[in-house]
N, C-alpha and C positions, 0 to 999 in steps of 0.2 A: 490899373495895368501901368509899369514905368515906364516911360518912353526911352528907348537905347538911343543915342546919338552912334550909327555905324560907318563905316568907310565907304564912300561910295559907289563902292566896285561889289560890296556884298563885307556879311561879317565875316573874322576871321575865327578859326576853331581856339574857342577857349574863350571866346567874349561872351558878358553876361547878357543873353539876349536874354528877354521877359518871355516868360509864356505865352505863346499863340492864342491858345486858348483860353488864356487866365480871363478874360472880358466876358466871354461868355457863362463861366462858372460863375465869377461870383456876380455878374447878373441875373444867374437862373435860366438864363438861355440855354444851357446845355441840358439834353436829354438824358438821360439817364434809363436802365433796363426797365422800369417801373412808372415810367411817366409817360409813355407812348401811349394816346387816348387814338383808339381806333372804334372804330363805327360797331355798336353794340360788343364793346366789351364788359365782360362781367370777371369775377373774383373767385379765387380759390384759396380753401382754407386746410391744410392735413391736421389731421387726429393722429394723435403718435401713442404709441403703446406703452403699456404702462408695467410692465415686465422685460426681465433683462435676456431670458432667455424660454422656449417654447411654444406653445401654439393658439393659434384661435380656435377655443370652441364653438363659437358663435356672433355673428356680429350683428346687431340691430340696429338698421339705418332707418324705418319707418318713420319713428318722430322726426328726424331730420329732412326727410324727404317731405313732409308734410309744413314744414314749416314756412313762412314768408318768403317768397322771391328764391327758392334755393332752385335749382335746373338739372341739379344729379350729384347723387353721391356716390364715388365709386370705390370698391372694395376691388381684395384678391377675386371674389364670388362673379362681378360682372366686370373688370374695368378690361377694357379694348385687348388682345393680344399682340404681345408687341414681338415682330417676326423677329430680329435681330438678340432678343435674349436667348437665344442657345448659342449663341456666341459672345467672344469678348467685347465690350460695350464701347470703349474706346481705341480704334487703329492705332492710333497717335500716342497713346501712353505706353512707357516700358511693359514689358509683355509680365502680368501678374500671375501668381498661381493662385487658385482658386476665382470663386465667382464677384465680379462687382457685384453690391447690394439692385437685386430687381424688385422695384417697386410693386405688390400688390400682384407678386407673381404665384406667390401660395401661403399657405396661412403658418408658415413657421416664422418664427421672433428670435432675432438674433441680439439684437440691443433693447435699451430700453429707451422709450421716444421713437422707437422705428416706425414710419409711416405706419399707418395701416388704412386709413381711408381718405380721401379727400372730398371735401363738400365745395360745390361751385351754384354762385346763387349771383344775385345781382348787386348787390353791396357787399363792401367787406365784411360791415357790419352783420349781416344778417348770415355770411357764410360763417365765422367768424359762433356768431349764436347758434347757427345749427349744428356746428363741429362737437357742442358741447351736447349734444341730445343723443351721437352717435355712442351707442352702449355696446361694449366688447366686452364677450366672457371669455377666459384665456384656461388653457392645461401649462403651468407653471414647471420649470425645470430647473434643479440645482443651477443655480449660475457663479461663473470665477469672473472675477472681476478685479477683484483686491491685486495690482502688481507683486507688491513683497512677499503675501503671501501664497503668491503661485512660480516666483520668480524660477526657484528651478525646472520647471518642464520647459524652461526658452531650450529651443532647437534652430539647428541651422538650417537655413531656410534653402528651400526647394532648388531652389534657382542656382545655388551654389551647389548642390548633391549633384545637380545635374551638368552643370558644366565649371569644369576645372578650372578654368579662367575668370571665374567670377569674381569680382571686387570683395565678396563677400562670403568667401573661402578665409579659412584659415590662415594664418599668412607669419612665414617665419623669414627674417633676412639673419644670416651669420645664427649665433647660437640660440634658439631657444629659452626666453625665459633667462638670456643672459644678464637681467641686470643683478639676479643673486649673485652673480659674481663678483662684483661691485665695492670697494671699499665704506662706499655713503651710498644709504640707498634706504626708500621708503617704499610703503603699500599703503595705497587707501581707497577710498569708493566714494562715489560721485554719484546723485541722485536730482536727474531734472524731471516734476513732476510735469503732467499737460499742459502746454501752454495751447490757448484755442485760437482759433480766427477773430477779431475783433473790426476788419476795418470800421469807418464810419457807416459807407453803405452795406446796409444788410444784403442779404441771395435773392436775387429777383430772377424774374423771366417774364416774358409777356409770348403765350405762344400763338398763334395763328394760323388757319389750316386755311391758307384761299382757296384751293381747291383739293378735291382728295386724295392728291397725290403730288401736291404741292404745299410744303410747310415753313412760315417765316417765324425765326423768332428774336427777339430781342433779348438779348442774354448777356447774366453780370458773366464772365469768362474772358480768360487767359488768351485762348486760340479758337479764333474763328474760324479757320480752315478745318482745325481739328475734331471741334463741334460739331463741323457742318458734315465732314465724316463720318462719326460717332452715331448723328443723328440720322443720318442717311441708310448708314447699315443697321440700325434697330429698326427702322420701318420700310426697310427693303425697297427704298427711293435711291433713283439716278442723285448724284451729287450736286446737279445743276438743283434741283427741285428743292434743295433745301439749300433757305437765306438765313444766315447769321449775323445780326446786327448788334454791334459793342460799340459804338463810339467813344461814350464815355464808359469810366468803368470808376467807380467811387471806392478806389483802394481793394488792393489784392497781393497778399502775400503768399500765393498756393492756393488759397483755396477755389480759384478760377480754373485752375489747372486740368480739374478731371470734372465728368459730367456726374450729376447728383441725382440721387431720388427724384426729389421735388423739381426739376425740371422734364422728366418724363412724366410725371406725374401731370403736371401743369398739357403737356403736349395731349394726354390722354384727354383731360379734361375739354379740353379744346374740341379734340375728334369727337366727343361724344356729342357735346351741346352745337356744337356745329359753329360757336362763337370764340372771339381771342380772350383768352382766359390769361390774365395776370393773376402770381402766386407772387408773395415777397413771404421770406420765413420770420419770425418774430426774432429779439433776442434770444431767448432760450433756446429755438430752434439751432441757431447756429453752436450752443456746444455739442450736438452730436448730429447733424445734417449735412455738413460741411468740412469734415475732417480738422486735424489739427497736429501739434507737434507731440508726437509720442511719447510717452512716461518712457523715461532712460536710465536706468544704471548702469555704472561705470565703475569699473575697478584697475588702479593704473598703479603697477610695480615700476619703478625707476629708481638706476642707480648712477652714478661717475667716482669718478676718480677725485681724489680730495684734489687736485686744481682744478676740478671742473670740468670733467672732460666728458660727455655722457659715454657710458659701457653699454648701457642697456636701456629699452623699456618694452615694457608689455601692458598691453592695451585692452582692456575684455571690455565688451559692452553687450545689454540686453536693452532690445528696444521692445513697445509693445504695437501688437498689430490686433485686428477683428479675426473672431475664428473662423470665418466664411471665405478670406483673401489676406495673403501675405504683403504688408508693403514694409520694404527698407530703404534707408538711406545709409549715405555714405560717412557714419559717425564716425570711422577711424581713419580718414585718410589723410587729415592735416597730420599723424601721428607717423605717417610712412614716409614721409617726404617735406616735412618742415626741419628737419635738424640733423644736423651730422651723427649718426650713432654708428655700430656695425652689428648693433643685435635688436632687432624690433623686432616682436610679436604682436599678432592683432587678433581678437576671437570675435566672431559677431554672431548673436545668438537672435532670434523674435520672439515674443510669447503672444500666440493668442491667445486673447479674452472675449469675454461676451458683452464688448461695445462694438462703436461704429469705427470703420478703418482710418487711419489717421491720412495723415498727407502730405506733404512737401510745406514748410514755412520758412522766410526766409534765412539763407543759409543752412537752408534744409542736411540735417545732419552734421556738418563741420562745425556749427555752432554749437550743436551740441557737444561735439565729442572736443570740441576747443575750449569748454569749458572744464573739462577734467585734466584734459594736456597742460594746458599752461597753467592751471591753479595748482598742478602736481609741479612744473616747474619754479614756479615763486614757492614754494616750499622746499625744492630741493637747495634752491640758493638759499634758504634761508639756513638751511642745514648747515649747508658750505659757506655761512658767513659772507656771500658773495651778494653782491647786488645782481639784481634779476635778469636788466637789462646786460649785462656784463657774462653773465651765464649762458645767454644765447648770443653774444656776441662771439664767445669761444666754442660755442659747436654751430656757426653760422654755416649754412651747406651753399658752395657755391656751382654744385651742378645737383641733380633731384636724385635724392640721395634710392630713392624708389625705383628708379627705372636708368638710373648712368647717364640721363642724355644731360647736355647743357640747357638752362633755361632759356627761352627766348630774351625775355630781359628780367633783371631782377635788381629791387634799390630797395630794399628793406632793409639794410643796414641805412641808409641815408634818412628811413623814415624815423627809425627809430632814434636818431641823433636829433632829428629838427622837434619828433616828436616831447622828446625827454627836455628840448632846451622853452618850448612854450608851456609847460606844464608847471615848469619852476620842479623837475627832477632831484635839483640838487638840495633842495629841503627835506628829502626824502631821507629818513634814518634809519637804518639797520635795524635796529631793535626798535621791534615795535610798541606800539603803547606809550609814547616816548614826547610826543608832539599833541597839546592842550591848548585850547583856547575859551579857558572857562570853563564850562559844563562840555564842551566837545571836544572829543578826542579828535585827531587828525590824521589821517595815512594818504598815502600816494600807491596806486597798484597800477599793473600794466596788464595788455594781454595780446596776443598776433593771433593776423589772420589770413587764413589763404582762403582762393576759390578759380579752379578753374576760369582762364581765358575762353571760355565759350565761343565758337563761332559754328554758326548753321549756314545752309543754303538758304537764299532767298530772291523775292523778285520785285521789280518796281517799276511801274509807269510813271513817263513823264511826258506833259503833255504841255507842246508850247502854244497860248490862246493869242487869238487877231489881236488883243490887247496889248499883246507883249508880255503878257505872266505866264509863269509857269506852275503846274498843277499837278504835281506827285500823288500818286497811289500805292499804296501795299497795306495785303491782309493784315498787316502787325494791330498790335492794341496797345491801347498808355493806360498804365493801373496806376497812375499816379507822378512818373520819375521826367514828364516833359517830354515822352517822344516825338511829340508832331513837333517840338519846337525844337530838338536837335535836330530831327531832320530837312528841317526847313534848314536852318542853319549849317547845315551839308551840302545841303542843294547848292543855297545862296553862294558858298563859299565853290564849288565847283564851276559852276555857273559864270561868276563875277556878277552876282545880281543884290542887291540892298532886295534883302527879307519882306518885305512889304509886297514886292512884284513873286515871292513865291509862297504855295499853299501845299499843305500835306495832308491828303485825306487817308485814314484809316478805320479800321473796324468793321470792317463789312465783307463777308466771303465771297463777294464778284471782286474784288480786286487781287490782285496779283499773288500768288502762294507768297507766304511769308509762316515764319515760325511763329509758337506761342511764345507768349513773353514770360519768360522765367528763366532761370540760369545763367543769368547775367550777359545774356548773347546778345540782345535786340539791337546795341547800336552797332556792334561788329556786323552782325548779320546783314539787319535790313537798311544800316547806314553802308555798307558795301555795295548791296544793290544799287539805293539812290544814286551812288557816287558813278558805277556801272550805264546807269540810265540816264545818266545828267553829260555821258562819255558820248551815248550813241546819237543823244539827241544833238550833240554837235553835230556829229559828224554829217547826221542827217538834216541839217539846216544846211552843212556846206553843201550835199548834192542837191539840194534844191534850190541853190544858191545861183547855181551857175560857174558861168565862167570866170567871171571875176576874185571869185571866192576857192577856183579850185586851185590853185596852185600853193594855198595857204596851210599852215597849220592848224587842225582842229583847234590849239588853246588861243590862237590868235583871233578866233570868231570874238565877237565884243557883242551882247546884246543888250542895246541901249535900249531907251525908255518907248520910242518909236520904230524902230528899225534895227536890222543885223549890218554890223559893222568888222571891218576889220584892223586892227590894231596895229600892224605895217602897212596897210593903205589906206588914211581913212577917207579918200574918194571913194570907196568902193560900198556903197549904201544897198540897204535891199530894207523894203519896207516889209512886215509881218503882214500885212494885207495883203501884197505879192505873194509874200511866202506860202499862205492860205489858197491862194489863185493859183498859185503853180502846184501844189499837193492836191488840184482836182476839187478843190474849195472845205479841203477837210483840214482842221488844224494839225500842227506836225503832231505826233504823236508814236513814240517807241515803247517797247518793254525790253527789258533786259533782267537776267540772273547773274548772279555772284555766288558763287562755291570756294570755299577754304580750301586750300592745295593740300600741298601733300607733308608741309612744312613742319605740321604734328607727329609725322613719323621720325623727328630728328630732331625736335627742341620740345622741350619739358612749359608749359605755359601756363602761367598764372597771375591771377593779379594778388596783392598784398596791402595788407594794412595793420597798422599799430594803432592800439587804443590805451591814453592814457587817463586816471582818472582819481582824483582829488574829493574823498567824502567827508565827511563829518559825522561823526555817531557820537551820540548823545550817552553820558557815561550812567547818568540813572536811566531813563525809559528803553534805551536801544534803537531809538529812532535814527536812522541812516539818512544821509542826509548827502546827492552828489550836489558839490558845490563848485566844481569846473570837470570839465572832458576835453579831451584834444585827442581827434582821431587823424590820421594822416594814413594817406593812401597812395600806393603806388599800381595805377589802374593806368600805364600808358600816356594819349594823349589825351586831354580832357575837353572835351567837344561843348562845353560850356559852364563855366565857372561856378552860375548861380543854382542852374539844374541839379548838376553833380553835389553842391555844398549841400542843397537841399536833401539829398540819398543820402550823403554821409549824417546829417542833424537824424532824418528819420530813423534813421539806422540805430544810432546811439540813443537815442530815448526808446526805440523798440529794446533796445540792449539792458537799457534801466529797468523797463515792464521784465524782461528775463531773468534780470537778477535779484531786481527788490519787490515786484508787486504781482508778479500773474501768475497763478498757481491754479487749476482747478481742482474742486473739493468734492468726492463719489461718496455718498453713504453709500457702503457696499451691501448693506442689507439689503437693498432695491436694486443696486446697481444704479443708482441714475445721482445726475449732479445736484450736489446743491448749491453751487456757484451756479445762478442761471442766469445771472443779469449783469450789468455794469454797474450796481451798488454791492453787491458779493463779489465778482470778479475784478480786480484793479486794474484798469489800463493806465499808462503813466498818463499826467497831463498836466497843464505847463506848468505848475506849482511843483513837481518833480523835476523839470526839466532844467537844468543849469545852463549858464553861456557855456556855449560847445563851439571847438576852432576848430575849425578845419583844416587841415594844410595837404599841398597836392605836392607832387615830386613834379607831375608832368614831362616826362622824356616819350616819346612815342616807342610803341612795340609794333613796327612795319610787316613783323612774321606774322602778327596774329589776322590783321585786317590793313586794307591801303589808308585808313586814316590816324593809323597807329594807334586807335584807342583800347583799352581791355575794359571788362564788367566792372561794374562799383557797387551793384544792388547788394550781393550778399557781401560783399565784404565789408559793408559799414556796420554790420552787426555781428558776425565772429571775432570775436575774441573781446566783445565789451563786456560781458558776463563776469568773465574770469577777472578783468580789471578791476573792473568794481567789486568782488570780490578778495582778490588781493588787498584792495588800500584799505577794504575793512579789517584784516589780517592784520594791515600794518598801523591801522589807527591802536586796533585793540588786541592783536594777542591771540585771538578767537576765529577758529580758521572753522570756518561753514561751507561745508562741502554739499551741500543741501539747496536747491532754489526752492521758490525764492527765499532769500531772506530776507525772513521777517523780525520785527524787532523780539518776538516771544524767544527767538533763538540766541539773542545776542546778550538778555539778561537772565 
């Protein structure tokens, strides 16, 4: 871990503080959910169905049960009954239509590789071997898994039918399909193949019934409190009797926002064997058991005047979901609010197929929608013989066109200008296919992204220890962005302490309430609670300090290495040991809560990004190399330039995968994926990642939260795929409207 030279009174917001948990991770001291070695630990392995739809006729587990080391084989015939199966699985998730998959509930099969049995054995190898001995006979039914063949079956989500105010309802601003009246218009269809969740750490859980009514799980989740409530509801337990630990998470981009069947299966196995059970999915099972970005078809009609002023946009989308649950996402939101346009129509439908349920994936909905919208803008600019940036600037929205509210802040114009300078946009030619370097065609493209600047309520505990250190706790998680580091930085800044005297603990459901880590809201939500807790700690210290400190302002209190002092009166001193004594021998502790105000009723709050790509396309083979990227973010105050920069780089690399390499392939004869590992499903690697320059506007938005921050996780990827697709068009003159853009589409 690189050492940082910090100001004596603590790091200021924006300083590049290295990750406080970095040394633990690189030395192997950090423990992930599958690395807890509990006494009596045993292993579980799931058996998946081999049909996509139907029912189980019979299941023979005798050979598996007789195998060496096997402790139990669970199926729908003998698994413990889950009391909460009659209710919705996760009370913290948005209300879903249908029923999340209830593992081992009955004989019904809804998708290929659906868990039908769990083998528990004393070693992983024995559990895996015995799983192969389970024999299942099925009564298959005709299945539907081919999206393109069934797209006409798409339907309006039930939640939209029930709620006229639902964002999924048909939407018209101005004239319906008004683009058709424009003198210059185009219509195009765009397809985004299913993109799968494949973080470095496989999904895993260690479940332990410490007593018949007391459950502890070490789980890979993005919401320890939400998971606690879900499992408490499932098993009819008081919430305090369920403990969820997720101290370290090895990457999660939405797959940890839902509680999945393998988790309940492990809890069942632990209950039956009365032993802690560890269950880790295989890479192949990650394709079917933890959700994915859904296959989506989109159609855009867009028109403008010959001067480049938008007349109308119609954006239609059909997204994939499962047959047993309706999954929806905000694919069309960016179209409604990004550009000044008098006539906007959106139509959202979902298509239920015999597949597992999708789930949110980084930039959920918006990343998919931006591919179509930003590609269509580029196509329109080409028709108008306009620079793509100029077209966007001519339709720049100074207020939110969707609701008429002013922006809390918006510096998207500056993002475009800075990004264009850094990528060398002046080298881009309006006529595609005109820049060549040897066998390589060179092109430039850009894409805009946006995501709500979300903030939720959260709590944090701050405790002053007798040695003058401050420990903070909140039940948030860190899925990779460096949450603990930024919270240390926020607290150190608020208390005027050096970072080494502040620690932040997370990933434990016994800590104060915090929302899930998702939706780019963690720093705004939990950071606000940390600020509030630090302010409360100052007040309590002042109260305990006595008369010499009573008249001072809280901000005058200084926490020196061994004692409390006043900046306005250096003679006023009180040791931390004395403070503890005056607090009845207890370390000084406070818990504070922070909630958003009513500002959202008055302002429209979003983060914005612009991504620029330079690509090289081999004229003969169609190979695409992204040779340079520049990502510019308008995300309020940047709390830590190093971790925020890493976020943006990671999002850009994810966008490269979305654009060029990642796409699940299914054999529809069986409803089974043939891309079943990382040899066949290609995630981008170091060789695919070009130099990526990150630029921040770094201007505060104090309407969102007291630090002035806005979310950055989602906008890091939203707009990347269209930037690359647009650059490929600029290089080759070939417009590819289906992701991923593989070489066969270019030759």
